[in-house]
N, C-alpha and C positions, 0 to 999 in steps of 0.2 A: 374119238374122231381125229382125223388128220387135219391139222390147221392149214389153211391156204394162205399164201403170201398176200399182203395187203394190196399188191399192185394188180391182181387179177381183174378187178372190176374195171380198171382203166383200160386194159387191153380189150376186154369184151366190148366196151363202148367204142373204142377205136375201130375194132373189126366191124361192128354193126354199122358204123358210119361209112367206112371205107373198105369194104371187103376186097374189092379189086386192088386197092392200094396195097393191102397186106400181101396179096398174091404176087403183086409186082415186086415187092421187096424180096420174097422168097425166090422169085424168078431171077432177080438181079444177083442174089447170092449164089444161086446155082450156076448162072452163066459166068460170073466173075471167078468162081473157085472150082469149076468143074473138073479140071485136070487133077487137082489135089484131092477132091472129095468124092466126085461122082463116078468116075470111069469104072472103078472096081466095085462099087456098091450100088449102082443105080438100079432101082426096081424096074420091072418090065413096063409099068404104066408110064413112067417118066421117059424111058427109052422110046416108047411109041410116040410120045408127044414131041420129042426132039429129033428122033431119027437115029438109028443105030450107027450110021456112017459118021455123023457129027460127033456123037458121044465117044466113038472109038478112035477118032482122029488124034494125031499128035499135036495138032495146032492148039496153042494156049488160048487164042481168041476164038470165041464162038458166038454167033448171032442167033439168039433164040427166037427172034421175030415176034409175031403177035399170036403164036399158036398156043402158048401156055396159058390156057384159060379153063377154069373149072366152073361148072354150072351146078349151083347148090340146090339140093332138093329139100332137105330139112335138117334141123338140128337134132341130134340123137340124145337119148338119155345119157346123162354124164356122171352117174353115181355108181360106184363099184364097191361091194362089200368084200373086204379081204378076209382071209382065213383066220387072222388073229383077232377078229372082232372089230377092227377099225375100218374106216371108210376112205376110199380115194374118190375125190370129186374132180373130174376133168373140167377143163375150161370151155373149149368150143369145139366139140366133135361134130362134123358135118358129113352127111351122105351126099354124094355127087352123082351126076348123070354119067360120069365117065367110068363107072365100075370101081370107084376108089373112095375110101373114107379118109378124110383129112381131119386130123385132130390137132388143134392149135393150143399151145400152152404158153404161159407167160410167167417167168419166175424171177424173184428178186435174189435168189441164192444160187450158188454153183450147183450144177446138176450132178449129184454124186451117184455112186453105184446103186444105193437103195432107191433113189428116186427113179433112176433109169429102169430098175426092175419093176416098179409099180406101173410105169408107162407101158412096159412090155407086156405085163399081165393084162392090162386094160386093152392093149392092141389085140392080144390073142382072143379075149372075150368078144370084142367087136367083130373080129374076123369069124369066129365061131357062130355068132348070132346072125350076121348078115352075109357071110360067104364072100366078102370082098377084101381086096388088099387094103391094109391100113397104114397110112403114112403119118407119123407124128412130127410136127415142127415145134420146137421149143425156142421162144425168145428168152434169152438169159441176160440179166443185168451183170452177172458175176463171171461168166466164162470169158476168157481172154480172146478166143478165136472160134471161128465156125468149125463144126465137127459133124461128121456123118457116121452113124453106127448101124451096122447090119447085124441082125440077131437071128437065132434059131430058138424057138420056145416049144418044147414038147413036140407035138406033131405039126405045129405051124412053122413054116420055114420062111425066112426072108423078111421079117418085119424091119422097117427102117425108121430110125429117129434122126432128125436133122436139127442140130442145135445152132441157132443163129445168135451170135454174140452182139449185144447192143453196143458194147465197147468198140467192136470191130467195124460197126456201121459208121463210126466217126461223127460224134456229136458236133464238133466244131465246124466241120465242113457243112453238115446239114443245116445248122443254125445260121451260118453265114449265107448260104444259098437262099434259105427261106427269108432271111432278113432283107436281102437284096430284092427279092421278088415283091415282098410286102411294101418296101419303101418305094418301089417303082410301079406299084399297082399292076404287077404281072400275075396272071392267074396261075396258081399252083395246081399240079396234078394231084389226084387222090393219093398216089404213092408219096409225094412230097408232104402232103398234109399229115399222113399217117406217121411218117418219120419225124416230122416236126413235133407232133404230140408226144412221141416217145423220147424226144431229146432229154427231158429231165432224168430218165432212167438210164441214159447212156453214160453218165459220169457220176457214179455214186458219191464220190468225194466232193463234188461241187453241185449237188443236185438242187439245193435250195436256190442258189443264185441263177442256175439255168432255168428253174421253174419260174422265177420272177421275170426273167427275160422273155420266156415263151408267153407268159400271161400278158406282158406289156405289148409284145408284137401282135398277139391275137387281137387285142383291142384296136390295133391300127389297121387290120385287114379291111379293105374296101371292096374286094372282088368277090365276096360271098354275102349271102343273105343274113338277116338278123338272127334267124333261128339257128342256122349252122354255126354262127359265131357263138351264140349262147351254148350250144351243145359242146363246142370245142372248149369253151371256158369251164363248163361243168366237169369235163374230163380232167382238166388241169386242177380244178378245185378238189378233186378226189385225191390227187397227190398232196395238195396244200393241207388238206384235212389231217394228213399224217405227219407232215414235215414242218409246217409253219408255226411260229409263235406269234405273240401279239405285235411285235415290232415288224415282222415280215408281213403280217396282214396289213398294217398301215402303209407299208412301203409300196404295196401293189395298188394302192388307191383307196383302201378302206371304205369309208362311208360313201365317197363319191362313186365308187364302182358299183356299190349295191343298188343304186338307183337305176342302173341300166340293165339289171338282170331279172330273171324270172323269180317268182316267189320261192321256188325250191332252192335257187341259188342264194337268195337273200338269207333264207333260214340256215343254209350251210355256212355262210360267212359269219352269221351271228353266233352259230354254235362254236366256230373256231374262236371268235372273239371272247365269248363267255368262258370258254376253257382257259384262254390265256389270262383273263382277269383272275380266275380262281387260283391259277398257279403262281403267276409272278408279275402281273401287269404293272407297268409304271403308272404314276398318277396321271400323266398326260394321256396315256392310252385308255385308262379307265374312264376319264372324262369324255373323250371322243366316242368311245364305244357305247357307254351308257346313254349319252345324248342321242346317238343314232337309234338305239333301241326305244328310248322314250318317244322319239319322233314317230314311231309306228303305232302309238296310241295305247301302249301298255301302262298299267298303273304302277305306282312306286312299289307296291307290295309284290306285283308280278315280276318286276325287274329284279327285286331283291331275291325272290326265290330262284330266279334263273342264274343270277351272278354271284350270290353269296355276299353282296355288298349291302350294308345296312340301309334301312329306309331313310334314316336321317341324312346319311351321306348322299343318297340318291336325290333327296329333296334339295340339298345344298347345290348339287350339280345342276338340277333343273332350274334353280333360281339364280344360277351364275355366281354362287359364293365360292 
């Protein structure tokens, strides 16, 4: 089986929360880079949305207006069995009411020739089954710039893959803009929220510190409901589950944050904490984390099985020794 990058689940959740926000990001990249990327490769469906005269203009500035809107009908089956016996699992393929299938992908690695080929085969299969134009958009952590690729596959002509570089979306500018709005209680658009949640993936070299900052800022948002805030935090904890150690966990609020979250979020944080105890936790971290777990009513033996810490040590922590 082909292994999927660990970040896919985050993107699916972001898309489920803010589908129009993701489309607005695609819209922005098209409008900002149309002369370099779009004019020679634009598929007919996009030409119809924007108008042939605009797309063929020599003007660098183009206003896409409010017309670039897709209406989703249903998610499509996302599994493809390859000839070599392996499987390709797509992230978010959607049928739309516009005669277009939009397949969204999110990747932590650079999109190489082999990966592009798998996307193209999947596009051809979708086209063959549904008889619609298939447009793949890939959000990439590792590509340095946006890129559009136009293909011919067997009898299917003109499949397009649009790679959106998270690096090129500019993490610093996005984070500063969102920080300013959060600090001043200004409502963020769905597009801004989607970009905000993707900030940790925009700078692979500094992703842990960026993730801490996005978690801190999310806790400060006062213009959204409790459930939306919890959902945003859960997406960020998916990143944390892969990237954080015990010290990082404590730095974002540790035990105090757990009190404010859903049961599933509490379990996720405890799982992270237990993992860090088993690997390399400092004495102070062990005491804080074990105390937190004990406060939830687990017995010494249960905590010992979870953490690998002896019952005697747990007893000493519980009794303040």
